[in-house]
N, CA, C and O of each residue as an XYZ file, in Angstrom:
624
protein
N      97.951    130.684     70.288
C      98.297    129.483     69.755
C      98.576    128.444     71.202
O      99.385    128.902     72.009
N      98.091    127.411     71.455
C      98.461    126.734     72.710
C      99.686    126.253     72.718
O     100.347    126.045     71.700
N     100.161    125.991     74.196
C     101.658    125.144     74.278
C     101.563    123.831     74.703
O     100.557    123.323     75.200
N     102.719    123.243     74.482
C     102.446    122.015     74.731
C     103.914    121.562     75.182
O     104.773    121.491     74.303
N     104.240    121.258     76.481
C     105.759    121.011     77.149
C     105.442    119.555     77.884
O     104.608    119.133     78.685
N     107.030    118.817     76.866
C     106.758    117.572     77.371
C     107.925    117.342     78.389
O     109.065    117.653     78.044
N     107.713    116.865     79.504
C     109.244    117.019     80.553
C     109.627    115.285     80.108
O     108.944    114.402     79.589
N     110.956    115.331     80.566
C     111.670    114.642     79.939
C     112.830    114.304     80.911
O     113.636    115.213     81.110
N     113.021    113.147     81.529
C     113.942    112.674     82.584
C     113.812    111.503     83.441
O     112.652    111.106     83.543
N     114.428    111.043     83.891
C     114.369    109.789     84.708
C     113.754    110.193     86.011
O     113.979    111.356     86.349
N     113.089    109.527     86.735
C     112.572    109.626     88.160
C     113.578    110.409     88.948
O     114.778    110.209     88.760
N     113.118    111.371     89.899
C     113.944    111.985     90.727
C     114.784    113.384     89.884
O     115.291    114.294     90.540
N     114.805    113.357     88.724
C     115.222    114.662     88.022
C     115.108    116.054     88.355
O     115.950    116.951     88.383
N     113.730    116.031     88.631
C     113.010    117.401     89.004
C     111.956    117.789     87.972
O     111.433    118.902     88.016
N     111.615    116.823     86.977
C     110.160    116.891     86.045
C     109.196    117.544     86.820
O     108.940    118.712     86.532
N     108.416    116.822     88.068
C     107.584    117.357     88.495
C     107.710    118.632     89.286
O     106.625    119.213     89.328
N     108.646    119.244     89.910
C     108.829    120.302     90.383
C     108.833    121.242     89.196
O     108.057    122.181     89.368
N     109.408    121.261     88.171
C     109.296    122.155     87.098
C     107.864    122.543     86.157
O     107.530    123.523     85.491
N     107.279    121.323     86.463
C     105.890    120.948     85.718
C     104.985    121.907     86.773
O     104.158    122.715     86.350
N     105.236    121.718     88.074
C     104.199    122.166     88.913
C     104.206    123.926     88.880
O     103.195    124.625     88.819
N     105.404    124.337     88.930
C     105.522    125.913     88.532
C     104.829    126.251     87.188
O     104.343    127.381     87.130
N     104.682    125.299     85.882
C     103.738    125.780     85.049
C     102.538    125.629     85.325
O     101.711    126.368     84.790
N     102.165    124.686     86.182
C     100.670    124.366     86.713
C     100.224    125.662     87.637
O      99.044    125.975     87.795
N     101.328    126.361     88.218
C     100.804    127.114     89.133
C     100.736    128.648     88.495
O     100.314    129.620     89.122
N     101.138    128.675     87.388
C     101.114    129.543     86.630
C      99.866    129.544     85.268
O      99.848    130.292     84.291
N      98.790    128.318     85.663
C      97.906    128.342     85.118
C      97.809    127.155     83.760
O      96.822    126.978     83.046
N      99.126    126.444     83.673
C      98.930    125.357     82.778
C      98.072    124.228     83.345
O      97.726    124.189     84.526
N      97.746    123.301     82.417
C      97.284    122.174     82.902
C      98.258    120.928     82.882
O      98.832    120.650     81.829
N      98.459    120.163     84.036
C      99.132    119.040     84.204
C      98.563    118.008     84.050
O      97.365    117.913     84.316
N      99.293    116.969     83.575
C      99.167    115.420     83.150
C     100.377    114.904     83.621
O     101.509    115.363     83.463
N      99.896    113.554     84.423
C     100.708    113.013     84.832
C     100.401    111.635     85.418
O      99.460    111.509     86.201
N     101.202    110.548     85.047
C     100.674    109.178     85.475
C     100.654    108.949     86.749
O      99.761    108.297     87.291
N     101.710    109.500     87.396
C     101.778    109.403     88.855
C     100.333    109.889     89.524
O      99.694    109.122     90.245
N      99.923    111.107     89.246
C      98.804    111.603     89.424
C      97.749    110.303     89.364
O      97.056    109.919     90.306
N      97.786    109.892     88.412
C      96.309    108.867     87.869
C      96.775    107.527     88.895
O      95.837    106.841     89.302
N      97.808    107.234     89.212
C      98.170    106.083     89.691
C      98.002    106.342     91.397
O      97.655    105.430     92.148
N      98.277    107.600     91.827
C      98.051    107.930     93.203
C      96.199    107.942     93.493
O      95.684    107.654     94.574
N      95.490    108.318     92.322
C      94.123    108.085     92.861
C      93.790    106.630     92.906
O      92.687    106.305     93.345
N      94.550    105.814     92.538
C      94.304    104.178     92.887
C      94.721    103.739     93.929
O      94.478    102.603     94.338
N      95.545    104.746     94.620
C      96.150    104.289     96.016
C      97.375    103.803     95.744
O      97.711    102.937     96.553
N      98.135    104.027     94.940
C      99.514    103.236     94.559
C     100.287    104.726     95.069
O      99.956    105.880     94.800
N     101.455    104.217     95.917
C     102.666    104.912     96.175
C     103.715    104.844     96.129
O     104.459    105.738     96.532
N     104.270    103.280     95.400
C     105.650    102.882     94.913
C     105.536    102.551     93.260
O     104.605    102.010     92.664
N     106.870    103.092     92.708
C     106.957    102.816     91.378
C     106.814    101.414     90.634
O     106.622    101.232     89.432
N     106.920    100.703     91.398
C     106.879     99.197     91.061
C     105.454     98.781     90.957
O     105.131     97.800     90.286
N     104.647     99.464     91.571
C     102.971     98.895     91.684
C     102.467     99.553     90.545
O     101.289     99.195     90.531
N     102.676    100.428     89.415
C     102.204    101.083     88.381
C     102.496    100.051     87.311
O     103.454    100.336     86.592
N     101.814     98.807     87.032
C     102.064     98.328     86.318
C     101.599     98.773     84.708
O     100.753     99.651     84.539
N     102.183     98.139     83.681
C     102.197     98.530     82.368
C     100.721     99.022     81.958
O     100.484    100.056     81.335
N      99.830     98.153     82.391
C      98.639     98.301     82.109
C      98.169     99.675     82.702
O      97.754    100.443     81.833
N      98.143    100.084     83.786
C      97.675    101.055     84.642
C      98.278    102.197     83.768
O      97.563    103.046     83.234
N      99.969    102.162     83.625
C     100.014    103.382     82.723
C      99.565    103.799     81.237
O      99.393    104.913     80.743
N      99.415    102.294     80.616
C      98.967    102.660     79.218
C      97.361    103.036     79.437
O      96.953    103.819     78.578
N      96.536    102.696     80.259
C      95.114    103.253     80.390
C      95.419    104.568     80.725
O      94.929    105.434     79.999
N      96.112    104.914     81.654
C      96.242    106.505     82.054
C      96.644    107.393     80.942
O      96.227    108.543     80.805
N      97.634    106.682     80.007
C      98.011    107.582     78.864
C      96.705    107.634     77.864
O      96.153    108.673     77.501
N      96.383    106.499     77.549
C      95.099    106.569     76.834
C      93.980    107.702     77.306
O      93.784    108.613     76.501
N      93.284    107.715     78.462
C      92.699    108.681     78.864
C      93.428    109.873     78.747
O      93.072    110.638     77.851
N      94.463    110.225     79.529
C      94.602    111.476     79.218
C      95.424    112.060     78.101
O      96.154    113.050     78.167
N      95.223    111.406     77.226
C      95.655    111.876     75.857
C      94.391    112.629     75.423
O      94.448    113.850     75.275
N      93.593    112.155     75.275
C      91.989    112.354     74.971
C      91.957    113.872     75.921
O      91.464    114.836     75.335
N      92.360    114.048     77.058
C      92.075    115.152     77.708
C      93.102    116.331     77.082
O      92.728    117.474     76.818
N      94.422    115.842     76.906
C      95.316    116.672     76.313
C      94.797    117.398     74.914
O      94.993    118.579     74.626
N      94.249    116.638     74.290
C      93.723    117.091     72.857
C      92.909    117.894     72.996
O      93.112    118.948     72.393
N      91.761    117.795     73.749
C      90.591    118.533     74.156
C      91.335    119.906     74.755
O      90.982    121.036     74.417
N      92.152    119.703     75.462
C      93.027    121.019     76.352
C      93.649    121.924     75.504
O      93.738    123.132     75.721
N      94.139    121.247     74.400
C      94.793    121.850     73.569
C      93.854    122.773     72.389
O      94.079    123.919     72.001
N      92.837    121.924     72.017
C      91.365    122.354     71.259
C      91.162    123.519     71.735
O      91.291    124.478     70.974
N      90.818    123.715     73.019
C      90.365    124.617     73.577
C      91.397    125.952     73.714
O      90.908    127.024     74.071
N      92.720    125.856     73.443
C      93.620    126.864     73.743
C      94.314    126.965     74.780
O      94.918    128.024     74.953
N      94.416    126.010     75.660
C      94.822    125.803     77.128
C      96.384    125.455     76.790
O      96.712    124.780     75.815
N      97.217    125.963     77.649
C      98.486    125.485     77.611
C      98.811    124.151     78.586
O      98.325    124.022     79.709
N      99.627    123.281     78.018
C      99.673    121.798     78.617
C     100.883    121.391     78.987
O     101.694    121.410     78.062
N     101.387    120.945     80.254
C     102.383    120.089     80.890
C     102.182    118.867     80.757
O     101.126    118.406     81.191
N     103.206    117.954     80.078
C     102.918    116.528     79.982
C     104.026    116.001     81.315
O     105.221    116.046     81.022
N     103.797    115.688     82.228
C     105.044    115.205     83.651
C     105.036    113.720     83.283
O     104.410    112.895     83.949
N     105.699    113.433     82.283
C     105.802    111.842     81.952
C     107.280    111.761     82.204
O     107.790    112.723     82.777
N     108.066    110.712     81.844
C     109.427    110.818     81.845
C     109.826    110.916     79.977
O     110.919    111.342     79.603
N     109.075    110.592     79.295
C     109.287    110.485     77.979
C     110.861    110.055     77.800
O     111.723    110.880     77.499
N     111.133    108.648     78.024
C     112.422    107.701     78.265
C     113.027    107.532     76.542
O     114.219    107.312     76.330
N     112.031    107.670     75.432
C     112.514    107.315     74.034
C     112.408    108.311     73.043
O     111.604    109.190     73.356
N     112.810    108.422     72.238
C     112.450    109.189     70.958
C     111.146    108.885     70.267
O     110.548    109.723     69.593
N     110.820    107.916     70.422
C     109.629    107.300     69.880
C     108.252    107.726     70.688
O     107.151    107.729     70.138
N     108.435    108.029     71.858
C     107.556    108.478     72.720
C     107.255    109.806     72.700
O     106.119    110.224     72.922
N     108.459    110.700     72.379
C     108.549    112.041     72.500
C     107.870    112.563     71.064
O     106.983    113.413     71.140
N     108.331    112.000     69.607
C     107.621    112.224     68.581
C     106.278    111.671     68.506
O     105.566    112.077     67.587
N     105.830    110.844     69.288
C     104.361    110.556     69.097
C     103.528    111.865     69.948
O     102.478    112.367     69.547
N     104.201    112.235     71.091
C     103.444    113.616     71.451
C     103.789    114.447     71.118
O     103.075    115.398     71.434
N     104.828    114.749     70.424
C     105.071    116.134     69.509
C     103.778    116.196     68.371
O     103.083    117.183     68.128
N     103.674    114.798     67.737
C     102.407    114.860     66.690
C     101.273    115.057     67.224
O     100.432    115.669     66.565
N     100.971    114.615     68.485
C      99.552    114.972     69.200
C      99.718    116.434     69.168
O      99.013    117.006     68.337
N     100.465    117.138     69.860
C     100.453    118.520     69.857
C     100.391    119.164     68.784
O      99.680    120.159     68.924
N     100.883    119.037     67.594
C     100.991    119.839     66.493
C      99.600    119.303     65.630
O      99.114    119.959     64.709
N      99.304    118.592     65.887
C      97.889    117.870     65.220
C      96.629    119.071     65.971
O      95.680    119.612     65.402
N      97.024    119.179     67.244
C      95.784    120.073     67.526
C      96.443    121.679     67.677
O      95.981    122.497     68.472
N      97.501    121.934     66.843
C      97.914    123.314     66.786
C      98.572    123.897     67.844
O      98.499    125.097     68.110
N      99.409    122.834     68.641
C     100.048    123.376     69.586
C     101.439    123.568     69.383
O     102.166    122.689     68.921
N     101.848    124.768     69.738
C     103.705    124.783     69.665
C     103.986    123.858     70.689
O     103.311    123.898     71.718
N     105.083    122.849     70.523
C     105.763    121.977     71.150
C     107.020    122.267     71.712
O     107.863    122.769     70.968
N     107.329    122.022     73.001
C     108.741    122.144     73.605
C     108.890    120.831     74.493
O     108.023    120.432     75.269
N     110.173    120.190     74.254
C     110.532    119.234     75.417
C     111.352    119.643     76.257
O     112.436    120.029     75.820
N     111.092    119.694     77.791
C     112.259    120.078     78.459
C     113.138    118.779     79.291
O     112.757    117.988     80.154
N     114.152    118.919     78.772
C     114.795    117.842     79.380
C     115.691    117.871     80.728
O     116.848    118.255     80.559
N     115.333    117.536     81.970
C     116.246    117.497     82.999
C     117.345    117.210     82.824
O     117.300    116.113     82.267
N     118.703    117.605     82.990
C     119.661    116.836     82.754
C     120.278    116.823     84.389
O     121.001    117.728     84.804
N     119.878    115.688     85.192
C     120.317    115.715     86.466
C     121.368    114.562     86.584
O     121.239    113.452     86.067
N     122.277    114.924     87.230
C     123.492    113.790     87.724
C     122.807    112.678     88.520
O     121.930    112.836     89.370
N     123.473    111.261     88.011
C     122.557    110.082     88.711
C     122.856    110.476     90.254
O     121.870    110.679     90.963
N     123.984    110.584     90.753
C     124.289    110.626     92.073
C     123.119    112.051     92.789
O     122.974    111.857     93.996
N     122.589    112.915     92.454
C     121.718    113.819     92.564
C     120.564    113.061     92.403
O     119.785    113.225     93.342
N     120.161    112.260     91.514
C     118.687    111.503     91.425
C     118.492    110.412     92.458
O     117.448    110.036     92.990
N     119.925    109.926     92.644
C     119.798    108.632     93.736
C     119.665    109.484     95.284
O     119.054    108.854     96.147
N     120.052    110.489     95.571
C     119.754    110.817     96.730
C     118.350    111.469     97.099
O     117.722    111.440     98.157
N     118.047    112.108     95.787
C     116.698    112.711     95.887
C     115.595    111.436     96.202
O     114.844    111.465     97.177
N     115.620    110.578     95.444
C     114.849    109.144     95.221
C     114.962    108.389     96.993
O     114.008    107.976     97.653
N     116.266    108.404     97.356
C     116.703    108.068     98.668
C     115.393    108.485     99.754
O     114.771    107.735    100.507
N     115.208    110.186     99.495
C     114.570    110.560    100.527
C     112.843    110.781    100.393
O     112.015    111.391    101.069
N     112.787    110.011     99.243
C     111.129    109.983     98.992
C     110.809    108.832     99.995
O     111.559    107.946    100.405
N     109.176    109.137    100.355
C     108.440    108.197    101.218
C     106.762    107.985    100.745
O     105.797    107.493    101.329
N     106.882    108.396     99.866
C     105.343    108.206     98.793
C     104.205    109.083     99.813
O     103.080    108.672    100.098
N     104.629    109.991    100.130
C     103.650    111.307    100.729
C     102.488    111.718    100.027
O     101.366    111.933    100.488
N     103.004    111.826     98.521
C     102.059    112.421     97.832
C     102.218    112.098     96.345
O     103.212    111.457     96.003
N     101.306    112.495     95.417
C     101.645    111.960     93.864
C     102.933    112.274     93.147
O     103.244    111.641     92.138
N     103.739    113.290     93.668
C     104.953    113.332     93.205
C     106.361    113.117     94.028
O     107.478    113.586     93.811
N     105.874    112.209     95.081
C     106.824    111.399     95.967
C     106.844    109.970     95.850
O     107.362    109.435     96.830
N     106.416    109.131     94.899
C     106.660    107.853     94.433
C     107.861    107.340     94.909
O     108.860    107.977     94.574
N     108.029    106.346     95.609
C     108.947    105.559     96.217
C     109.639    104.982     94.870
O     108.922    104.769     93.892
N     111.111    104.713     94.815
C     111.507    104.222     93.589
C     112.703    103.225     94.323
O     113.648    103.938     94.662
N     112.878    102.102     94.587
C     114.244    101.422     94.764
C     115.386    101.681     93.867
O     115.466    102.169     92.740
N     116.230    101.218     94.686
C     117.820    101.375     94.142
C     117.725    100.651     93.005
O     117.945    101.270     91.964
N     117.367     99.123     92.903
C     117.343     98.319     91.595
C     116.298     99.262     90.332
O     116.581     99.542     89.167
N     115.336     99.498     90.946
C     114.511    100.148     89.816
C     115.237    101.500     89.119
O     115.370    101.677     87.908
N     115.639    102.338     90.110
C     116.100    103.654     89.792
C     117.590    102.870     88.611
O     117.806    103.553     87.610
N     118.285    101.860     88.729
C     119.446    101.655     88.016
C     118.779    101.084     86.796
O     119.400    101.321     85.760
N     117.914    100.544     86.688
C     117.098    100.066     85.442
C     116.633    101.484     84.564
O     116.764    101.608     83.346
N     116.181    102.293     85.299
C     115.513    103.483     84.854
C     116.770    104.118     84.050
O     116.659    104.350     82.846
N     117.826    104.359     84.671
C     118.848    105.024     83.719
C     119.752    104.317     83.109
O     120.739    104.897     82.656
N     119.620    103.066     82.984
C     119.977    102.124     81.612
C     119.177    102.231     80.394
O     119.731    102.143     79.299
N     117.869    102.419     80.502
C     116.860    102.598     79.507
C     116.848    104.092     79.095
O     116.581    104.421     77.939
N     117.044    104.691     79.742
C     116.552    106.203     79.599
C     117.397    106.835     78.424
O     118.624    106.911     78.477
N     116.670    107.266     77.398
C     117.492    107.792     76.213
C     117.311    109.212     76.022
O     116.166    109.446     75.637
N     118.035    110.260     76.154
C     117.835    111.712     76.489
C     117.901    112.227     74.851
O     118.484    111.749     73.878
N     117.141    113.272     74.993
C     117.274    113.861     73.459
C     118.483    113.760     72.637
O     119.506    113.441     73.242
N     118.579    114.002     71.178
C     119.607    113.771     70.602
C     119.753    115.485     69.950
O     118.978    116.433     70.079
N     120.856    115.402     69.347
C     120.957    116.953     69.045
C     120.095    117.367     67.907
O     119.940    118.573     67.718
N     119.389    116.314     66.959
C     118.815    116.553     66.070
C     116.781    117.011     66.654
O     115.781    117.315     66.003
N     116.978    116.871     67.734
C     115.542    117.127     68.157
C     115.866    118.707     68.422
O     116.807    119.027     69.148
N     115.210    119.465     67.926
C     115.486    120.953     67.759
C     114.355    121.753     68.530
O     114.289    122.978     68.432
N     113.385    120.951     69.371
C     112.707    121.574     69.888
C     112.836    121.326     71.566
O     111.837    121.401     72.282
N     114.072    121.048     72.060
C     114.543    120.803     73.179
C     115.296    121.833     74.076
O     116.377    122.343     73.784
N     114.517    122.087     75.297
C     115.369    122.773     76.032
C     115.916    122.139     77.467
O     115.272    121.684     78.412
N     117.312    122.277     77.278
C     118.114    121.196     78.514
C     117.992    121.872     79.724
O     117.997    123.079     79.479
N     117.867    121.619     81.113
C     118.093    122.148     82.081
C     118.953    121.229     83.110
O     118.641    120.189     83.691
N     119.981    121.888     83.121
C     120.908    121.133     84.004
C     121.016    121.488     85.287
O     121.122    122.628     85.741
N     120.986    120.505     85.832
C     120.936    120.555     87.553
C     122.347    120.431     87.745
O     123.026    119.687     87.037
N     122.947    121.316     88.919
C     124.293    121.194     89.310
C     124.578    120.027     89.980
O     125.723    119.805     90.373
């Protein structure tokens, strides 16, 4: 049975670092940032809703194909809402995958420090300004206790 891991957390929480470890172990990794990087974008504000929606649409089909082929997949998005998580849970289950949500629970001060160090040097290094980060922190909805497929990774 294939496995589908959904990375969950705000920018700078450590999602891509975790996802790259799975990728190094042979998993397929899908990321909006990687798709935007291919378009020459290096700043989170440059990734419009249209760009993100098109990347998700294209990657969704690739994720389904990979799961059908028995591959393990990690989706390195933020999964900010229950609705988004449930949508991809359904996708995984529809294609016979075991689904897990990995929530990176990282303190805001650690996230702020990490993002302040970003320079847009590669696809996992998108710059995020302080105002945008504060917006992210306000709108992010962590998984609830009724989401029984969640593994929480706490950053000290």
